[in-house]
N, C-alpha and C positions, 0 to 999 in steps of 0.2 A: 503495499498502497504506500503510494510516492506522501508523501508529509512536505507539506510547505514551510519552509525553513524562515522567508523572511519575519515574520513575526518571531522571531526566538533574537533579530538581530535588530530591532526596531529600538528608540531609544526609549525610556523610559520605566516608569514604573504598570505594569499590565497584565491582565491575566490571561493564560493563555489556552484554550481545549483544544484538542488537535484531536478531540472523537474516543473514538471506541476501535483503542485500539488493544490487539494482544500480543506480545512478544512470544516469539514462538523459540528462535534464536538463540541456542547456548550461549555465544558467544556476544552476544548483543545486549544480552541480556544480562553480562556481565560487565558490559559497555557499559552500560546507565547506571548502572550500581559503583561502577568506579569515580562516573562524574555525581551521578548521589553524594557520594564521601570526600568528595570537590564542592561542592553545594554544603554540602552539612560546613567542611572548616572557614567558607566563605562566611555562612549567619553566625557561628559561631565566633568568629573574629569584631562580626556587626555588633553582638552583647558584649563582648568581651574588653573591645576597646574602640566601640562607635568610629570603628573604621570599613565603608564600606570598598571591597579590592574588587580592581577590572576580571573583568572576564579572565580565567587560565585555562587557555589551548592549549590542548594534550596532544598528542599523538600515541599511534599505537599500529605496529606492531611493535617494540624495539627490541634489538638484538641484541646492546652491548650490557647494560643496564640502565637499569628501569634509577632517573633521575630530571632534573632542570637544565635547558640550556639559556640562557636568560628568561624569558618570561614565559617560556614555553617545559610542558612537562611530557616528558615519555616513558613510557611505560610496557613494561615487559609483560608477558601474559599470564606469568604466576605471581601476579603482583596486585589482578584488577583486583582480587578479591580481599585483599591485604587494606582495612583501611585505616590503618596506622601505616601502615609503608607508604601512602596514598599524600595520609597528610604533612609527614615527614619530608615528604617532597613539595606540600604544599608551602613549609617551611621555605624550602628556601625560594617558592614561587613568590614570597610574604619579599625575601630582604634583594631580588632580585629588582622589585615594584619599586618598594621604599629607596631603597640605594642605591640602586642599579648596580644589586651584584655586591660583593665583597669580597676578599683578597683571597687566592685558594694557592697555595706555591704546593698543595699536592699531599701522600702519606711517604716520602722517600726519610720519613722522619728516622737519625740514627741507621744511614742509610740502607732502610724497609728494599731491597729490591722487588718485593712482590708490593710494593706496594697494598697494602690493604689497612682497611682500619676496625678497629671493632670495641669495644665494652675495658678492655686489656691494653691497648697498646696506644705508646705515644708517638703526640704528632707534632708538626710543628703548631704552636700558638695559633697561626688562623687555623686552619683544619681541626683541630678542637671545636676551638669557636662555634666555625663551622653547623658542622656534621649534631652537637650537642647543644646548642640551642633550633636546631632545626628538632631533633626527637622533643628536647620538651617543650614546643609545641601542638606539635602530637598529639602528647598526651593533656597539655593543657585543653586541647580542646577538644577532645571526647573529656575529659576530667577523673580522668582514672591514669596512674600510676605504674599503668604494666601495659608495658610495649611493648605488643607482639606479632610476627611475621608469620607466618604458618600455612603458609600454603606450599611456598616452592621452597621452604628449608624449615627449622622447627627453629627458634630464636628466642629469647624472652631480654628484658631487660627490665627490671624492678627502682624506680628514681623515689619510692619510697623508701628501700630495707636494704641494696646491694649496696651504701658503703665504702665506695669506690674514693681509696685515700692513695692512687695516683697523682691527682693534682693539673694543677691549671694545663700543660702538657698531652691531654687525655679527657675523651667524649663524654665520658659515663660521671666524670667524676664535677664538668658540669654541669651538663641535664638535671645532676640529684643536687649541685647546691641550688639553682630555679628552679627546679621544685619546691625546697626547703625557703627559698624566698617566698614565694606563690601559694602556698597549700599549707607549712606549717610555721612562719612566721606572719605569713595572711597577710601581706601586702601589694595592695591595690592596683591588680594588671594593669591599667590605659597611665596610672601614673605612673606608674612604676617601671617593671619590662618594657611596655611599649613604650616609653617613650626615652627613655635611654637606648633603645634599641635603634627608633626609627629618630630618633631625632641629630642631625645629625651636624647642627649647626656648628661645634665645635669641633666634633670629631668622626670620621668612620669608625663605629666599632667593629673593627676587623680582627677583635682581642677581645679578651674575657677581660683581662686589663681598661681595650680602654672603655668595654662597654660596663666599667664599675667608675670611668672617669669622667663617661655620661653622668653617670648617675647622678654624681659630687655635684659636677658643674653645671645642671639640672636643676636640681635643690627638688627630685624624688623622697621619695619621703624614705624614712627609718632606715634609713643608711646605715647605724649601727648593726641592723637586723640583717642587711643585707654580709655586713665584716659577720657579726654570726656565723651566716652560714656560708661563707667562703672558708673561715675556718672550722668548720664543722668537714668538710670535704678538703683541705687542703690547697684549700689556692688563697692564704692568706701571702702568702710570699711567692716573688715572683721576678723577670725579668726583664727590663728596657735596655734600651741598646741606643750606644750612640754609633751611627750609622752616617751615609754618608759625609759632607766634607769636615763629621764631628770623629770619623775613625782614624784610629794611633795609628804610628807608624814603626811599625819595628826598627830598633837601631841595635848597632854591635857590639858588646864590650870593651869600652870600658862604662857607656851609656847605659845610665839603667834610666826607670821609668818617672819620668818626667806632663805630668797631669797637666799644665798648664803649655809648653810644650807639644802635646798628644803624640806625646811617642811612650817608650816601651819594651824592656828585653825580655824578659822572658811572660807565660802565660800565668805561673806563678805569682809575681808581681801585680796584676791585672789582678788575680784573683784578691789577693792582699786586700789593694786600693778599692777594689769594687762589689766583692765577690761574697763579704764574709756575715752581712745582714743576716740576723733571724738563723743561724748556724752556718752557713749556707757553707759546706764542704766545697773542697776543692775538686773534689772528683763530678761531682755536679755542676762547677766551674767548668770544667774541661768539657764536657758534654755539651753544653750553652757551649760555646764558641767557636765548639768545632763544627753544631750543626746549622748555624746560626749564618758563620762563615763558608763551611760548602755550599749551602743551597743562597746565599740573599753576595755574597761576595765571591764568587764562583772565580776556581784560576790562581788565589794567593795565600793556599795553603801550602807548606810545605808537603816535598816527595815524603812518604810512607807516614800520614797523619794517621791519627787513630782517634776512634771518641777520646778514650781513655789518655789520650799523649795527642794531643793535635800540635801541628811543629807554624813555624815561622818561618821568615828568610827577612830580610834583614833590608829594608827599603821598599817592602810593599808596608801597604795600609788593610788593616783590619778594625771588626765592627769590635766597639768591647759591650761585650752585657754588662750590666747593673743592677745589682740585684735589689731589691725594696718592700715593701710591707704595706697594705692595702692599709691607708687610715682616713678619717672624717677630713 
């Protein structure tokens, strides 16, 4: 039976009666259920944030992985019935619409050749934040802390009880902290999470710490409770980066670290100067220095560098991590 699609594209809030149509093709039923989930997400964001998001154009079939590209959703057949997965992708759609996307450096942290991510892995801050807040949004929209992917796999996360302590490099720690902020601390979604996420007049929230800085700078409510949630999931301490023109140049002996001149001789010196806040260890600093420079400062690490022992070369410039604590 031919269906006139024109009314669906007309502007305005109208009721559309397609008549007595019975859908018998199983795949088309699944596709209708898919968009019902997307429409559910749209309505929930209206309820939670008073934000009427635009149409989420969706493509099927996808042959790689379910994902959002810009502001279009692409779904595998195995995810058509998984509302939690669809709403996770809708979370990516939200940042595509509201923020024109976020920085995504990929999943190669600690030289992960598989390029995978999950509740027990470490990622670059940007990647962990992208995945963590999208899963949180899925659970916030369903008002259910249990995230379940169950048609093409069996995968479960429980934002209320998994208690992941990996920290800001981990999506599970992030999504659990956000759930704690939303449901345990009971902070208003619209004036708290939504404003800190979508108001980028100060900065675009590319990391969980950018999100915190937005919360603080925009005067979002109950920042003490946000800090408590961050502490609960080991996100109290993290690293900012002296990058771009603020990078430090490596110098040969007998020169040593000189902060005003932006010079250093060893990574041990950098740790002593910038990495000890909150009992930050040399090992943690080495990992941070290696990963940041390996990905965001390509070609500068010296031959033989490893996560445990990043090597530097005189005359080259390096991104310098600086450890800090989230505070009011």
